[in-house]
C-alpha positions as CSV (number, residue, x, y, z in Angstrom):
1,V,17.3,-19.3,24.6
2,A,16.2,-15.6,24.5
3,E,19.3,-14.5,26.4
4,H,21.7,-16.0,23.8
5,V,19.9,-16.2,20.4
6,K,21.2,-14.2,17.5
7,P,19.7,-13.5,14.1
8,G,19.9,-16.5,11.7
9,Q,19.8,-19.2,14.4
10,F,17.2,-22.0,15.1
11,V,15.8,-24.2,17.8
12,I,14.9,-27.9,18.0
13,V,11.4,-28.5,19.3
14,R,9.5,-31.7,20.3
15,A,5.7,-31.4,20.6
16,T,5.5,-34.6,22.8
17,E,7.9,-36.7,24.9
18,D,7.9,-39.4,22.2
19,G,7.6,-36.9,19.3
20,E,10.1,-36.2,16.5
21,R,12.6,-33.4,16.9
22,I,12.0,-30.6,14.4
23,P,14.0,-27.5,13.6
24,L,12.3,-24.1,13.7
25,S,13.9,-20.9,12.7
26,V,13.9,-18.1,15.3
27,A,11.5,-15.5,13.9
28,D,11.8,-13.0,16.8
29,F,13.2,-12.7,20.3
30,D,13.0,-10.2,23.2
31,R,15.8,-10.6,25.7
32,E,14.1,-8.4,28.3
33,A,10.9,-10.3,28.2
34,G,12.7,-13.6,27.9
35,T,10.6,-14.7,24.8
36,V,11.4,-16.4,21.5
37,T,9.0,-16.5,18.6
38,N,8.9,-19.3,16.0
39,V,6.7,-19.3,12.9
40,F,5.6,-22.5,11.2
41,L,3.0,-23.9,8.8
42,T,0.7,-26.5,10.3
43,A,1.5,-29.3,7.9
44,G,2.6,-32.5,9.6
45,A,2.0,-34.4,12.8
46,S,4.4,-32.4,14.9
47,T,3.3,-28.9,13.8
48,M,-0.3,-30.0,14.3
49,R,0.5,-30.9,17.9
50,I,2.3,-27.7,18.5
51,A,-0.6,-25.6,17.0
52,A,-3.0,-27.4,19.3
53,L,-1.2,-26.2,22.4
54,N,-2.9,-23.6,24.6
55,A,-1.4,-20.7,26.5
56,G,0.5,-22.1,29.5
57,D,1.1,-25.6,27.9
58,Q,4.7,-26.7,27.8
59,L,6.9,-28.4,25.1
60,P,9.1,-31.2,26.4
61,T,12.0,-30.0,24.2
62,Y,12.9,-26.5,23.2
63,A,16.6,-26.5,22.6
64,G,18.8,-23.8,21.3
65,P,20.0,-21.5,20.0
66,L,21.6,-23.7,17.4
67,G,23.4,-23.0,14.1
68,N,25.7,-20.3,13.0
69,A,24.3,-16.8,13.5
70,S,24.2,-14.5,10.5
71,P,27.1,-12.0,10.5
72,I,25.7,-8.5,11.2
73,E,27.9,-5.6,10.3
74,K,27.7,-2.3,8.4
75,V,28.1,-3.2,4.8
76,G,25.9,-0.6,3.1
77,S,22.9,-2.1,1.3
78,V,21.3,-5.4,2.3
79,V,18.5,-7.3,0.5
80,L,16.6,-10.0,2.4
81,C,14.4,-12.3,0.5
82,G,11.9,-14.5,2.2
83,G,9.4,-17.1,0.9
84,C,7.3,-19.7,2.6
85,Y,8.6,-19.6,6.3
86,G,11.3,-17.2,5.2
87,P,9.6,-13.9,6.2
88,G,9.8,-14.9,9.9
89,A,13.4,-16.1,9.6
90,I,14.6,-12.9,8.0
91,F,12.9,-10.6,10.4
92,P,15.6,-10.7,13.1
93,M,18.2,-10.2,10.4
94,A,16.4,-7.2,8.9
95,R,16.0,-5.6,12.3
96,A,19.7,-6.2,13.2
97,H,21.0,-4.8,9.8
98,K,18.8,-1.7,10.2
99,E,20.2,-1.2,13.8
100,V,23.8,-1.2,12.5
101,G,22.9,1.4,9.8
102,N,22.5,-0.7,6.6
103,H,20.0,0.2,4.0
104,V,17.5,-2.7,4.2
105,T,15.4,-3.9,1.3
106,V,13.0,-6.8,2.0
107,I,11.3,-8.9,-0.7
108,V,8.7,-11.4,0.5
109,E,6.9,-13.9,-1.7
110,A,4.1,-16.4,-1.4
111,H,1.8,-18.1,-3.8
112,T,-1.2,-16.2,-2.8
113,R,-2.4,-13.4,-0.4
114,W,-3.5,-15.6,2.5
115,L,0.0,-17.1,2.8
116,H,1.6,-13.7,3.5
117,Y,2.4,-12.8,7.1
118,W,4.4,-10.2,9.1
119,T,4.4,-7.6,6.3
120,D,3.8,-4.9,8.9
121,K,6.6,-6.1,11.1
122,L,9.0,-6.2,8.2
123,R,7.8,-2.8,6.9
124,A,8.8,-1.3,10.3
125,V,12.4,-2.4,9.9
126,A,12.8,-2.1,6.2
127,D,13.7,0.9,4.1
128,E,11.9,-0.8,1.2
129,L,9.5,-3.6,1.2
130,Y,8.3,-5.5,-1.8
131,V,5.4,-8.0,-1.6
132,M,5.2,-10.6,-4.3
133,T,2.5,-13.2,-5.1
134,S,2.7,-15.7,-7.9
135,D,-1.0,-15.4,-8.5
136,G,-1.0,-11.6,-8.3
137,S,-3.5,-11.5,-5.4
138,L,-1.3,-9.2,-3.2
139,G,1.5,-6.8,-4.1
140,E,3.2,-7.5,-7.4
141,R,2.7,-10.6,-9.5
142,G,5.9,-12.6,-9.6
143,L,8.6,-14.2,-7.5
144,S,11.2,-12.7,-5.2
145,F,14.1,-13.5,-7.5
146,D,12.2,-11.7,-10.3
147,K,12.0,-8.6,-8.1
148,L,15.7,-8.9,-7.2
149,R,16.7,-9.1,-10.8
150,A,14.5,-6.1,-11.7
151,L,16.0,-4.0,-8.9
152,C,19.5,-4.9,-10.0
153,Q,18.7,-4.2,-13.6
154,A,17.4,-0.8,-12.5
155,G,20.7,0.0,-10.8
156,A,20.4,-1.3,-7.3
157,K,23.8,-2.6,-6.1
158,P,23.3,-4.7,-2.9
159,D,26.4,-5.4,-0.9
160,L,24.8,-8.5,0.6
161,V,21.8,-10.7,-0.3
162,Y,20.1,-13.2,2.1
163,S,17.5,-15.7,0.9
164,V,15.4,-17.9,3.2
165,G,12.8,-20.2,1.7
166,C,12.5,-23.3,-0.5
167,T,15.5,-24.7,-2.2
168,F,14.3,-23.5,-5.6
169,Q,13.9,-19.9,-4.4
170,M,17.2,-19.8,-2.7
171,S,19.1,-21.3,-5.7
172,Q,17.5,-18.7,-8.0
173,Q,18.3,-15.8,-5.6
174,A,21.9,-17.0,-5.6
175,K,22.1,-17.1,-9.4
176,V,20.7,-13.5,-9.6
177,A,23.1,-12.3,-6.9
178,E,26.0,-13.9,-8.6
179,E,25.0,-12.4,-12.0
180,F,25.0,-8.9,-10.6
């Protein structure tokens, strides 16, 4: 998988032989080391089983890469918005857009401080990083689409906007992007 994966793709994982197949976004990969990283919230039976694995344990199914890769080309200014599991999923895209010379703005959101992760990794590949919490416990109070709107109203003119998160967040990001 590490040899062939591209930003924006996912894998299918089964925690046990008789377990359900679940999709997980690829959050990072290292072709030389032959590793792929997935980020998930321990919420259901399958993710609980995966979280209980120890170093050296094996998954019966880890299939991929699957899905259409995100196009990566020099376009100028790219904004990547991530909420929930989205920060992990946008990391490979942010890194790839930075590598081709785009100006990369990252906006991440979570309800509260303890749900944020990978801000340091994202900061390392972003020209600008905005951290949002709906309760105001970290970064700015608000949602990622609020920040996108504020940036656009202040004169930012992104050439491309990606959004990865819950359906509500993605629909609101799309509305803001279409408006501007």
